[in-house]
C-alpha positions in Angstrom: 6.2 11.9 -21.7 5.7 11.1 -18.2 4.5 7.9 -17.2 1.5 9.5 -15.7 0.7 10.7 -19.5 1.6 7.4 -21.1 -0.9 5.6 -18.5 -3.6 8.1 -18.6 -5.2 9.4 -15.5 -8.2 7.4 -14.7 -10.1 8.3 -11.3 -12.6 5.9 -10.0 -13.1 2.7 -8.4 -12.3 -0.8 -9.7 -15.0 -3.1 -8.5 -14.3 -6.7 -9.4 -11.4 -9.1 -10.2 -11.5 -9.0 -14.0 -11.2 -5.1 -14.0 -8.2 -5.3 -11.8 -6.7 -8.2 -14.4 -7.4 -5.8 -17.2 -5.5 -2.9 -15.2 -2.5 -5.4 -14.9 -2.7 -6.2 -18.6 -2.6 -2.5 -19.4 0.5 -2.1 -17.3 2.3 -4.9 -19.4 1.3 -3.8 -22.3 2.9 -0.3 -21.7 5.7 -1.9 -20.0 6.6 -3.5 -23.5 6.8 -0.1 -25.3 8.3 2.2 -23.2 12.0 3.0 -23.3 13.0 3.7 -19.9 14.0 0.8 -17.8 12.9 2.7 -14.9 9.3 3.2 -16.2 9.2 -0.4 -17.2 10.1 -1.6 -13.8 7.1 0.5 -12.2 4.9 -0.7 -14.7 5.7 -4.4 -14.2 5.2 -3.6 -10.2 2.0 -2.3 -10.8 0.8 -5.2 -12.8 2.0 -7.3 -10.0 0.1 -5.0 -7.7 -3.4 -5.2 -9.8 -2.9 -9.0 -10.0 -2.8 -9.0 -6.0 -5.6 -7.1 -5.9 -7.6 -9.4 -8.2 -6.4 -12.7 -6.2 -7.6 -10.6 -3.0 -11.0 -9.5 -4.6 -11.6 -13.2 -5.7 -11.0 -14.4 -2.0 -13.2 -11.8 -0.2 -15.9 -12.2 -2.9 -16.9 -15.3 -1.3 -16.9 -14.1 2.4 -20.0 -12.8 3.9 -19.2 -10.4 6.7 -22.0 -8.7 8.5 -21.5 -5.9 11.1 -23.9 -5.3 13.7 -23.6 -2.2 15.9 -23.6 -3.2 19.6 -26.5 -2.4 21.7 -26.2 0.8 23.6 -25.3 0.0 27.3 -28.7 1.6 28.6 -30.5 -0.2 26.1 -29.0 -3.8 26.7 -30.0 -3.8 30.5 -33.1 -5.5 31.4 -35.6 -3.1 32.9 -35.7 -3.7 36.7 
């Protein structure tokens, strides 16, 4: 059975740090039961990546970012 089959194909987006941490925990649980050292290492690295994403998502959650499209040059000049 391949790593992808053990982990399961899940598609979609993850929207918050708690979900990222849950994915990291899933990776660690799977790493504890796989017999292949190569797959175990992959799962541990995946868990580290999920944790990093969770940390970054927490940092980003406090950021207020706004983007305003610049005015078109023709419309930004005063009428003369």
